[in-house]
C-alpha positions as CSV (number, residue, x, y, z in Angstrom):
1,M,13.7,79.2,116.4
2,R,12.0,77.0,114.7
3,A,13.3,74.3,112.0
4,V,11.3,72.3,109.5
5,V,13.9,69.1,109.1
6,Q,13.7,66.6,105.7
7,R,15.7,63.4,105.6
8,V,16.7,63.9,101.8
9,K,18.0,61.7,99.1
10,K,19.2,64.8,97.6
11,S,18.6,68.9,97.6
12,S,19.6,71.8,96.4
13,V,18.9,75.5,96.7
14,S,19.1,77.7,93.8
15,V,19.0,82.0,93.2
16,D,18.3,83.0,90.4
17,N,17.9,79.7,88.8
18,K,21.6,79.5,89.8
19,V,22.2,76.4,92.1
20,I,24.2,77.7,95.1
21,G,23.6,74.8,97.7
22,E,23.4,71.7,96.4
23,I,24.1,68.7,98.7
24,G,23.4,64.4,98.8
25,G,22.1,62.1,101.3
26,G,21.3,64.2,104.3
27,L,19.0,67.1,105.5
28,L,17.4,69.9,104.3
29,V,16.7,72.5,107.3
30,L,14.4,75.6,106.8
31,L,15.3,77.7,109.4
32,G,13.1,80.4,110.9
33,V,14.4,82.8,113.4
34,A,12.1,84.5,116.0
35,Q,11.9,87.7,117.9
36,G,13.4,87.2,121.6
37,D,16.0,84.0,119.6
38,T,19.4,83.9,120.9
39,P,22.6,82.0,120.5
40,D,21.6,79.6,123.2
41,D,18.6,78.3,120.8
42,A,21.3,78.2,117.4
43,E,23.4,75.9,119.9
44,Y,20.7,73.4,121.0
45,L,19.2,73.5,117.7
46,A,22.2,72.8,116.1
47,D,22.9,70.0,118.6
48,K,19.3,68.5,118.5
49,I,19.3,68.4,114.8
50,A,22.5,67.1,114.4
51,N,22.3,64.2,116.9
52,L,18.5,62.9,115.9
53,R,18.5,59.7,115.2
54,I,16.2,59.4,111.8
55,F,18.5,57.5,109.7
56,E,17.9,53.7,109.4
57,D,20.5,51.1,110.5
58,E,21.4,47.9,109.7
59,N,18.3,46.6,111.1
60,G,16.1,49.4,108.7
61,K,15.1,51.4,111.9
62,M,15.6,54.9,112.5
63,N,18.4,54.4,115.1
64,K,21.4,57.3,113.5
65,S,21.6,60.2,113.3
66,L,23.2,62.9,110.5
67,I,26.4,62.7,112.2
68,E,26.9,58.9,111.9
69,T,25.9,58.4,108.9
70,Q,28.6,61.4,107.9
71,G,25.2,63.1,105.4
72,E,25.1,66.5,104.7
73,M,23.2,69.5,105.6
74,L,21.6,72.2,103.5
75,V,20.4,75.0,105.1
76,V,17.7,77.6,104.3
77,S,16.7,80.5,105.8
78,Q,12.6,81.2,105.9
79,F,11.2,83.5,108.2
80,T,7.9,82.6,107.2
81,L,8.5,79.9,109.7
82,C,8.1,82.7,112.5
83,G,4.2,83.3,110.8
84,D,1.4,83.6,112.7
85,C,-2.1,81.9,110.5
86,R,-4.4,81.9,113.8
87,K,-6.6,85.3,113.1
88,G,-7.7,86.4,109.5
89,R,-6.3,84.8,106.1
90,R,-2.8,86.7,105.5
91,P,-0.1,85.4,108.2
92,S,1.2,87.9,110.4
93,F,5.4,87.7,110.4
94,I,5.5,90.3,113.7
95,N,7.0,87.4,115.7
96,A,10.1,86.7,113.2
97,A,13.4,88.3,113.9
98,R,14.9,91.3,112.4
99,P,17.0,90.9,109.4
100,E,19.8,91.9,110.8
101,Q,19.4,89.7,114.4
102,A,18.0,86.8,112.3
103,N,21.2,86.5,109.7
104,G,23.6,86.6,112.6
105,L,21.5,83.8,114.3
106,Y,21.3,81.6,111.3
107,E,25.2,82.1,110.8
108,Y,26.0,81.2,113.9
109,F,23.2,77.9,113.9
110,V,25.5,77.1,110.3
111,K,28.9,78.0,112.4
112,Q,27.7,75.4,115.1
113,V,26.8,72.5,112.9
114,R,30.3,72.7,110.7
115,E,31.9,72.0,114.3
116,K,30.4,69.1,114.3
117,K,32.5,68.0,111.6
118,I,29.3,67.9,109.3
119,S,29.4,69.0,105.2
120,V,26.9,71.8,105.5
121,K,25.8,74.0,101.9
122,T,23.2,77.2,102.3
123,G,21.1,79.3,100.8
124,K,21.2,83.3,100.8
125,F,19.6,84.9,103.5
126,G,17.1,87.2,102.0
127,A,17.5,86.1,98.8
128,M,14.0,84.9,96.2
129,M,15.5,81.2,96.6
130,A,14.3,77.9,95.1
131,V,14.4,75.0,96.7
132,S,14.2,70.9,95.2
133,L,14.5,68.1,97.3
134,I,14.2,64.5,97.0
135,N,12.3,63.3,100.1
136,D,13.4,59.9,101.8
137,G,10.6,58.4,103.7
138,P,9.4,60.8,103.5
139,V,10.6,61.5,106.8
140,T,9.6,65.6,108.1
141,L,10.1,66.8,111.5
142,I,9.3,70.2,113.4
143,V,12.3,70.9,115.7
144,E,11.6,74.3,118.1
145,S,14.0,75.5,120.6
146,K,11.1,76.6,122.7
147,T,8.3,75.6,123.7
148,D,6.7,78.7,124.3
149,L,6.8,80.4,121.1
150,K,4.4,83.0,120.5
151,S,3.0,81.9,116.7
């Protein structure tokens, strides 16, 4: 699994011009599920992201996690994160998980984050979505569950 994690002041996701998920301060997580990913990958990523010390403490240092700040998380499924752009000019998505598997692991990731007592909002799996955000910092990280991803 691969995630792009952005620290945000606020973020929202819309489908058909209707906001379906919105958060205040916290993290926007764009989540890609690759072939071969398992529930273990979702658990690892949920724990890693929830505990990343990327929020400022009282001294202005990135030293607090989303859990410690009681921030929110907006999770948006994004299969294009598993795209391979190394050959040609058109990305290959052959490494992305099939929708049935990807949706199950996406939902499992969200469940794992919620079990950490984090308020989570989501996009709509498989829908054409418009994502809006106001970066905080900006702080943007790529977090992967495996170091040997094919893409």
